[in-house]
N, C-alpha and C positions, 0 to 999 in steps of 0.2 A: 372925324378921322377914326376915332375909337369905335364908333357905331358901325362904320364900314368894315372894319377888321372883324368885328363880332359877326357881321352878316356873312362875310366870306368864310369864317370858321364854321358857322352852322351849315352852310352850303356844302363845304368839304366833308363834314361829318356825315351829312345825309348821303353824299355820293359814296363814302366809304362803307356805310351800312348797306347800301344797295349792292355794292360790289361783293360784300361778304355774303349777302343773301343769294346773289347769283352763283357765287362759288359753291355755297352749300347745296343749292339746287342742282348744279352741275355734278357735284360729287355724288349726290344721292342718285341722280340719273345714271351716272357711271356705275355706281354700286349695283343698281337694279340690272343694268346691262350685263355686268360681270356675273351676277347671280344667274341671270338667264343663260348666259353662255356656259357657265359651269353646269347648270341643270341640263341644258340641251346638248352639251358636248361631253364633258367629263363624266357626268352622272349617267347620261344615256349610253356612253361607251361601256360603262360598268354594267348597265342593265342589258346591253346587247349580249353579254356573256351569261347572265343569270336569269333574265326574264325579257326576252326579245319582244314579246307581245306588249309589255308595259312600255318598253322603249319606243315602239311605234305609236303608242297612245300619246306619248309626250311629244314626239317629233314624227309627224306623219310620214315623212319620206326619209327612210334610213336604210341604205343598201345592206349594211352589215346585219341589221336585225332581220331584214327580209331573207337574206341568205341563211341565217341561222334557223329561222322557222322553216325554210324550204328543206334544209337538211333533216330537221326533225320529222317533217311530214314524209320525206322519202324513206327514212329509216322505219317509220311506223307502217308505211304502205308495204315495205319489204317484209316486215314481220308478219303482216296479215296476208302475205303472198299476193300483193297487188290489191287495189281497191277500185278498179274500174276506171273508165275514161274521165269521170268527173273529178276524182282526186288528182289524176295526172294533169288535167287542165288547170286545176287550182294552183298546183305547184308551178306550172309553166307561167301562169299569169303573175304569180308572186315574183318569179325570177325576172320576168320582163319588166316588172315594176322596179326591181332593184337595179337593173341595167339602165333604166331611164334616168335614175339618179346618178349612177356611175357607169357610163358607157364603156369605160376601159377596164372594168372589173373582170379579170380572167376567170375567177372562181365562179362568177355567174354564168359565163358561157360553158364552163366545164360541167356545171350542174344541169344546164339545159341539154347538154350532150348526153348526160346520164339518163335524163327523163326521156329523151328521144330514143335512146337505145333500148330502154325498157319497153317503149311503145313499138319497138321493131321498125322504127323509122331510121334506117341506116344512113340514108342520104343526109337527113337533117342532123343526125348525131355526128357524122363526119364533119359537116360544116361547122357545127358548134365547137367540137373538140379542136379542130384546126384553128378556129378563132381564139380559143382559150390559149393554145400553145403559142400562137403568134403574138399575143399580148404579154404572155409571161411564160418563160420556160419552167417556172416553178409550179407546174400543174401536173403532178405525177399521175393522177387518175386519167387525165386526157392523153398523156404520152403513152401510158400503158395500153389504153383502149385503141389508140391509133396504131400502135405497133402490132397488136393482134389483128386489127382490121386490115392493115396493109399486107400482113402475112397471109390472111385468108384470101385476099385479092390476088395473091401471087407477086406482089410488088416487094420482093425481098430487100431490095436496096433501101426503100423507104422504111421498111420494118426495122432494119438494122439502125438506121439513122435515129428513129424514135427511141429504140432501145438504148442507144448510146446516150442520147439526151437525158433519158430517164435515170440511167445509172450514174450519170455525173451529178445529179442533184439529190438522188436518193439511192445510195449504194445498197441499202437493205432490200430494195426491190428485186434483187438478183433472182430470187426464187420464181418471180413472175416472168422474168426475161429468158432465163436459161432454156426452158422447154422449147421456146420458139427458135432460139439460136441453135439448139441442138439439131432441130429439123432443117434449118437453113444450111447448116454446115454439111449436110448430107445431100444437098442439091448442087449439081455441077456449077451453075452460075452463082448460086448463093454462097458456096464455099469461097470462091474467089473474092466476092464482095466482103465477106466476113474477115478474110485474111487481110484485105486492104484496110479495113477499119482497125483491126488488131495491130497492124504494122505501124500505126501512128502512136502506139503505146498509150492508149487512153488509161485513165487512172484505175479503171475497173478490170483491166485485162487479166491480171494474175488471178483475181477471184473468179472470173468467168471461166478461165481455162481450168481452174481447179474444180469448179462446180460441174463442168461438162463431163468429167470423168464418171462413167457409169450412167450418164443420162442419154447417150447416143445409142442408136440401135446397132451400130457397128463399133466394135471395140477399138478399131484403128482410126476412127475419125479424129480424135484429139491429136494423134500422131501426124495426120495429114495437115492439120492446122499448124502444129509446131514446125513441121518440115517447110510449110509455106512461108513461115516467118524467118527461116534461116537466112534468106537472101535479102531481107528487109534492112532498113537502117537500124531497127531495133530488134535484133534476133532474140529468140527465146532465152530467158534467164535460167540459171541452174535451178532456181526454186520452181519455175514453171515446168521445166523438164522433169525435175524430181517428183513433183506431185503426180504426174502421169505414170512414171516408172513405179512409184510406190503403190499406186492404185493397182497396177498389174501384178506386182509382187504380192500384195495383200490377198489378191485373188488366186495366187499360186500360178500365175501365168509367167513363169520365170523365163522361158525361151523367148516369148514375145517381148517381154521387158528388155531382155539383153539385146535382141536384134533391133528393137526400137532405139535403144541407147546408141548402138553403133551407127544407125542412120543419122542420128542427130549430132554426132561428133564432127568437129571441124576437120577439114582435110589434113591439117598439120598434126592432129591428134591421132589419126588412124594408125600412124606408124608405131604408136606405143601400145596398140591393142594386141592381145595374144591370150594365152591361157591366164596370164596375170597382166593387168593393165598398169602401165606407168611404174614398172618395177625398178626402173633406174631413177625415178623421181625427177625426171626431166621437166615435167609439167607441174604447175601448181595444182594441188588437189581441188576438185570442184565440190566435193562432198556428196556427189551423186552415188547411188548404190553400187555401181560397178567401178567406181574410182575410190581412191583413199579417202577415209574420214579421219582427220587428225585433230584432236581436241586438247591434248595435254592433261590438265587436271590440277588439283591443289598439290603444290609441291613438285610439280612436274612441268617441264617445258619441252614441247615436241614441235619440231619445225623442219622444213626442207633447208638444208645447208648448201648454198650454191657453191659449186667448185670444191667442196670438201671431201669428195669421194676419190677413189683411185683414178689417177690420170685426169684430175680436175673435173671429174663428173660430179653430179649432185649426190647427196646422201640424206638419209633420215637421221636427224640428230636429236638425242634425248639427254636432258639434264635432270637428275633427280636429287632431292635433298631438302634440307630445312625441316627435318622432323618426319612425322608420319606423311606418307605419300598416298594421295588418292589418284592413282593412275587410271586414266580412262583408256580403254582399249583402242588401238589404232587398227582399222579394219577396212576391208572391201569385200563385196560379194563377188563370187566367181561362179562360172558355169562349166563344170567338167563332166564329161561322159564317164560312165563306169569304167574303171581300170585302175592301174597302179601309176603313181606319180612321185615326183620328188620336188621338194621346195629347195632351191639352191640360192645362196647369196653370200655376201661378204659382211663381216662384222669386225668391230674393234671397240675397245673400251674397258672399263673396270667399274664394278659396283661393290659397295660395302653393305652387307646385309645378310639375312638368313636365307632369302630366296631371291632369284633373279628374274629377268625378263624371259619370255618364252613365246615362240610362234606356235599357234594352234590352228588346225583346220577342222571344221565341224560342219555337219549338215545344217542347212539354214533352219529346217524345221525341228532340229534337235540340237540347239546350240550348246547345251550343257554337256553333250557327249562328244568329245574330240575324237576324230578318226585318225589324227596324226598330230605329233608334237615334236618340236625341236628340243635339243638339249638346253637346259637353262643357261642364260647368258649372265654370268656373275663375275668370275675372275677375269675372263677375257684376255685380250692381248693389246699391246700398243701399236701393232701393225695390222693391216687388213688380213683377215683369215677367213678362208672359205668354210661354210657350214652347209649341211644338207639334212633334210628330214624326209623320210619315206612315208607314204600314206596310200591308202586304197579307198576308192570311191565305189560303193556298192550300188546296185540297180535302183534301190529306193531313195537314194540321195540325189534329188533332182537339182538342187542348187546348194552352194556351199558358202561359207564365210571364212576368210583367212584373217586372223587377228593376232596382234602383238599384245600380250598381257603381262602384268606383274603377277607372277605365280605365287601370290600370298594366300595362305589358308587361314590365317589368324591375324588379329590386329597387330600383334608384336612383329609379324613378318612384313608389315608395311613400312617399317623404319628402314629406309634404303637411301643411300647417297652415292653419287658418282655420275658418270656419263657413259653413254654407249651410242654407237652409230651403225647404220646398216646401209648397204649399197648393192646395186646390181642384182636385185631379187628377180627370180624367174621360176616358173613351174615347168617341168619337163615330164614327158611320159617316161616311165621306167620300163624299158624294154626287157629287163632281166627277168 
């Protein structure tokens, strides 16, 4: 009985030793496998970045390493201004080898397109670039090439589509897209196609409209695009319109800027246009050059007060106080022909301080020299009182600025408190 138990014990111990040996062998094999995987995966991935040739020596088929070497060869060939058919074929074979390992690699097709384009094989380049963009939209080189190629072929609709796709993934590519878009915008059918794309409000719209200013052969081309967007679901924004108007104003094309602005006004806004726009403050200011710009400033609150003017009209309301006031001028650009004029309006309020508010008219190109000023608004009145300021526009004053300022000439004169309001502003010709 005892001998039997001892035999069974020895047999169990032998099995246990064998199991431990098998476990050790398995763990060792697993460790070797893990080391191999680390070497061929993680380490090779690192080598792909620093030494792709060594990466290929360790793992013979590696698409990433092949693509890296192909890029290096392409760059080297470009520096040498090309290196003949032999180098091109070497690069092509390397890329084909990479694609055999990863058939869906979009970058490989994109590089094949570059190689074909350099070899002046437009048909193959187009096929490879289209294959790249079909596999991944994140192929900016392919999208840019296809945009230019489709534009060269006269397929403006496809060119716009590729440009759209490119700008969605790489907004900084705008400098490569805008020259083509500028030419497309001046083609009858191309303009309609571009407006159709812009009317969907793609994320790049504002930047492209801004960049087109000065890039078209016709100065009015951006206006045509903005006008085309007026009837769309997403009409042009004040920022988009303002960029075009300021481009014209900076070039001193004041009349063109003014009449472009009039064309872009909504029908309900045209009724407020005149020698002075929105003098009754019926509309909320857009901040565009020929509309009011109202900012307030430190220690100053400026806003349109609804129904606070005479007979429940709107008024420009100002609250000043709390110490030193940094009052930012309230202004709009105007376009008056040479002659004599009057600024007429209503005011009420009271300020405490050394100097008050003042309306000034100056030539846009010489803002520091006022051609007309109102009396300072300081003591004021608790009821609406009419004021008037006469001024004259000379022949050299092509555009003007009307502004409300705090007429302070020193730091001590910026300590002002109180409130004032203005309503019913208008400019009239002085026939006297």
